[in-house]
C-alpha positions in Angstrom: -13.1 -25.1 14.0 -10.6 -22.7 12.4 -11.5 -21.0 9.1 -10.0 -22.6 6.0 -7.0 -20.9 4.4 -8.1 -19.1 1.2 -7.1 -20.9 -1.9 -6.7 -19.2 -5.2 -6.4 -21.5 -8.2 -4.3 -20.2 -11.0 -3.2 -21.6 -14.4 0.1 -23.4 -14.6 3.2 -21.2 -14.1 1.4 -18.4 -12.3 2.4 -17.3 -8.9 -0.3 -16.7 -6.3 -0.3 -14.3 -3.4 -1.4 -17.3 -1.4 0.8 -20.4 -1.0 -2.2 -22.6 -0.3 -2.7 -24.4 2.0 0.2 -22.9 4.0 0.5 -19.3 5.3 0.5 -16.4 2.8 3.8 -15.3 1.4 4.6 -11.9 2.9 6.2 -9.0 1.0 9.7 -7.8 2.0 8.3 -4.9 4.0 7.1 -7.4 6.5 10.7 -8.2 7.6 11.7 -7.3 11.1 14.5 -5.2 9.6 12.0 -2.9 7.9 9.6 -2.8 10.9 12.4 -1.6 13.1 13.4 1.3 10.8 12.3 4.9 11.4 9.1 5.9 9.6 10.8 7.6 6.7 12.8 4.5 5.9 9.6 2.5 6.1 7.8 4.9 3.7 10.7 4.5 1.3 10.8 0.7 1.6 7.0 0.6 0.8 7.5 2.9 -2.2 10.4 0.9 -3.5 8.4 -2.4 -3.1 5.5 -1.0 -5.2 7.9 0.6 -7.7 9.6 -2.8 -8.2 6.2 -4.6 -8.5 5.0 -2.2 -11.2 8.3 -2.6 -13.1 8.0 -6.4 -12.9 4.5 -6.3 -14.5 6.4 -6.2 -17.9 8.5 -9.3 -17.2 8.4 -11.9 -20.0 5.9 -10.0 -22.1 6.1 -9.3 -25.8 5.9 -5.7 -27.1 2.4 -6.5 -28.4 1.3 -7.9 -25.0 2.6 -4.9 -23.1 0.7 -2.6 -25.5 -2.5 -4.7 -25.5 -5.6 -2.7 -24.7 -8.1 -4.8 -22.6 -10.2 -2.1 -21.1 -12.1 1.0 -22.4 -9.6 3.4 -20.9 -6.1 4.1 -22.2 -4.7 1.7 -19.6 -2.2 -0.9 -20.9 0.7 -2.5 -19.0 3.3 -0.4 -20.9 1.1 2.7 -20.4 0.9 2.1 -16.6 4.7 2.0 -16.3 5.0 5.1 -18.5 2.4 6.9 -16.3 4.4 5.8 -13.2 7.3 7.7 -14.7 5.1 10.8 -15.0 4.0 10.4 -11.3 7.6 10.2 -10.1 8.5 13.3 -12.1 5.4 15.3 -10.9 5.9 14.6 -7.3 9.7 14.4 -6.9 10.8 16.8 -9.6 8.0 19.4 -10.2 7.0 19.5 -6.5 10.6 19.6 -5.3 12.2 21.9 -7.8 9.2 24.0 -9.1 10.2 23.3 -12.7 7.3 23.3 -15.1 6.1 20.1 -16.7 7.3 21.4 -20.1 10.8 21.9 -18.6 10.7 18.3 -17.2 9.5 16.9 -20.5 6.2 15.4 -19.3 2.6 16.0 -20.4 0.5 18.7 -18.8 -2.4 16.4 -18.1 -2.1 13.1 -16.1 -4.4 11.2 -18.5 -2.0 11.9 -21.4 0.9 10.2 -19.6 -0.7 6.8 -20.5 -0.4 7.4 -24.2 2.1 5.3 -26.0 4.3 6.6 -28.9 5.3 4.4 -31.8 8.8 4.4 -30.4 7.9 3.3 -26.9 9.3 -0.1 -26.1 9.4 -2.2 -22.9 13.2 -1.6 -22.6 12.8 2.2 -23.2 9.8 2.7 -20.9 11.5 0.6 -18.2 14.7 2.6 -18.5 12.9 5.9 -18.2 11.0 4.6 -15.2 14.1 3.4 -13.4 15.9 6.7 -14.1 12.9 8.6 -12.7 12.8 6.4 -9.6 16.6 7.0 -9.1 16.1 10.7 -9.5 13.2 10.7 -7.0 15.3 9.0 -4.4 18.1 11.5 -4.9 15.6 14.4 -4.7 14.3 13.3 -1.3 17.5 11.9 0.2 18.3 15.0 2.2 14.7 15.9 3.1 12.6 15.0 6.1 8.9 14.0 6.2 7.9 17.4 7.6 9.8 19.3 4.8 7.4 21.3 2.7 7.5 20.8 -1.1 6.4 24.0 -2.7 6.6 23.3 -6.5 3.4 21.5 -7.2 0.4 23.3 -8.6 -1.8 22.1 -5.8 0.3 24.2 -3.4 2.8 23.5 -0.6 2.6 19.9 0.8 4.7 18.0 3.3 6.9 15.2 2.0 4.9 12.8 4.2 1.7 13.6 2.2 3.6 13.2 -1.1 4.9 9.8 0.0 1.4 8.7 1.0 -0.1 9.9 -2.3 2.5 8.3 -4.5 2.2 5.1 -2.5 -1.6 5.2 -3.1 -1.0 5.7 -6.8 1.5 2.9 -7.1 -0.7 0.5 -5.1 -3.7 1.2 -7.4 -1.6 0.8 -10.5 0.0 -2.4 -9.2 -3.6 -3.8 -8.8 -4.5 -2.7 -12.3 -1.3 -4.3 -13.7 -2.0 -7.5 -11.9 -5.5 -7.8 -13.4 -4.3 -6.8 -16.9 -1.4 -9.2 -16.8 -3.7 -12.0 -15.6 -5.9 -11.4 -18.6 -3.0 -11.4 -21.0 -1.4 -14.5 -19.7 -4.6 -16.5 -19.3 -6.2 -15.1 -22.4 
């Protein structure tokens, strides 16, 4: 007997990663077009998929919901997207150009990048994130995976490692965002 398809029950209006009882809905990176691309294009597609998912975590929320603190840490949905802007600038500006964090206009410490100012809004944080993502794409558009980025304080690192690290960060934060959003919408 075949195992049952997992079913995740959600409140009305919520999308599930499972389209029970049929097959799971696959992300765009499962497409044959992406699978056939060179590895660098695949990395970039996975990064963009996670960038877009994190951006969408703010869809349909009020300013209060986006700022709502539901855990002991500084993590909020708006703070996650603001932190993702910091991540983009650290790894695709600082690491590529060698400019200091002060020159770039970002906090010295990662944990401070989650802090929200009174003037932070969904529209403003999203705009900053989208601008940072666009700048990241431009910064890496002429580089190969084996190119060494020398500007990060950790020391020289190949672009391939940076892509993997940023993908790991974005995947973790997409998971955090999914849980926080579920708490907000079901709460």
